[in-house]
C-alpha positions as a Markdown table, in Angstrom:
| # | Residue | x | y | z |
|---|---|---|---|---|
| 1 | Unk | -11.7 | 54.1 | 30.7 |
| 2 | Unk | -13.1 | 50.6 | 30.1 |
| 3 | Unk | -12.6 | 47.9 | 32.7 |
| 4 | Unk | -11.1 | 44.6 | 31.8 |
| 5 | Unk | -12.6 | 41.5 | 33.2 |
| 6 | Unk | -10.1 | 39.2 | 34.6 |
| 7 | Unk | -11.1 | 35.8 | 32.9 |
| 8 | Unk | -8.7 | 33.1 | 34.0 |
| 9 | Unk | -7.8 | 30.8 | 31.2 |
| 10 | Unk | -8.8 | 27.2 | 31.4 |
| 11 | Unk | -6.7 | 24.9 | 33.2 |
| 12 | Unk | -4.7 | 22.4 | 31.2 |
| 13 | Unk | -6.2 | 19.3 | 30.2 |
| 14 | Unk | -4.6 | 16.0 | 30.9 |
| 15 | Unk | -5.0 | 13.6 | 27.7 |
| 16 | Unk | -3.7 | 10.4 | 26.7 |
| 17 | Unk | -2.6 | 10.1 | 23.0 |
| 18 | Unk | -4.8 | 7.9 | 21.4 |
| 19 | Unk | -2.1 | 6.5 | 19.0 |
| 20 | Unk | 0.5 | 5.5 | 21.7 |
| 21 | Unk | -0.9 | 6.2 | 25.0 |
| 22 | Unk | 1.2 | 8.8 | 26.3 |
| 23 | Unk | 0.0 | 11.1 | 29.0 |
| 24 | Unk | 0.6 | 15.1 | 27.9 |
| 25 | Unk | -1.2 | 18.4 | 28.5 |
| 26 | Unk | -3.5 | 20.4 | 26.4 |
| 27 | Unk | -4.3 | 23.8 | 27.3 |
| 28 | Unk | -6.9 | 24.9 | 24.9 |
| 29 | Unk | -5.5 | 28.3 | 24.2 |
| 30 | Unk | -3.0 | 29.9 | 21.2 |
| 31 | Unk | 0.0 | 29.2 | 23.3 |
| 32 | Unk | -0.5 | 25.3 | 23.4 |
| 33 | Unk | 2.3 | 23.4 | 22.1 |
| 34 | Unk | 0.4 | 22.3 | 19.2 |
| 35 | Unk | 0.3 | 25.6 | 18.2 |
| 36 | Unk | 3.8 | 26.0 | 17.4 |
| 37 | Unk | 3.9 | 22.9 | 15.5 |
| 38 | Unk | 4.3 | 23.2 | 11.8 |
| 39 | Unk | 1.8 | 20.4 | 10.5 |
| 40 | Unk | -1.6 | 21.0 | 11.1 |
| 41 | Unk | -3.8 | 18.0 | 10.6 |
| 42 | Unk | -7.6 | 17.7 | 11.0 |
| 43 | Unk | -9.0 | 16.4 | 14.1 |
| 44 | Unk | -9.6 | 12.6 | 14.0 |
| 45 | Unk | -13.2 | 11.7 | 13.2 |
| 46 | Unk | -15.8 | 11.3 | 16.2 |
| 47 | Unk | -15.0 | 7.9 | 17.3 |
| 48 | Unk | -14.3 | 6.3 | 20.9 |
| 49 | Unk | -10.5 | 6.8 | 20.5 |
| 50 | Unk | -10.2 | 10.1 | 18.7 |
| 51 | Unk | -9.0 | 12.9 | 20.5 |
| 52 | Unk | -5.5 | 14.9 | 20.3 |
| 53 | Unk | -2.2 | 13.1 | 19.5 |
| 54 | Unk | 0.9 | 13.6 | 21.6 |
| 55 | Unk | 3.7 | 15.8 | 19.9 |
| 56 | Unk | 5.6 | 12.8 | 18.6 |
| 57 | Unk | 2.5 | 11.2 | 17.0 |
| 58 | Unk | 1.6 | 14.5 | 15.6 |
| 59 | Unk | 4.9 | 14.7 | 13.7 |
| 60 | Unk | 4.9 | 10.9 | 12.7 |
| 61 | Unk | 1.3 | 11.5 | 11.4 |
| 62 | Unk | 2.4 | 14.4 | 9.5 |
| 63 | Unk | 5.4 | 13.1 | 8.0 |
| 64 | Unk | 3.7 | 11.4 | 5.1 |
| 65 | Unk | 1.9 | 14.3 | 4.2 |
| 66 | Unk | 5.0 | 16.5 | 4.2 |
| 67 | Unk | 7.0 | 13.9 | 1.8 |
């Protein structure tokens, strides 16, 4: 029998959308809300204002690529 180690999932990060300033959570796991989004965008290039986008801004940014 193998013993599984109980590694707790990382706590959700509180982020501020680099586009609109809205605060949202990111739990850095496959069950994050962004994993359920149909649009997949590359992460912004490293800059002082680049990080994840909130759900609304992600959808707005992906809209031109879909159409």
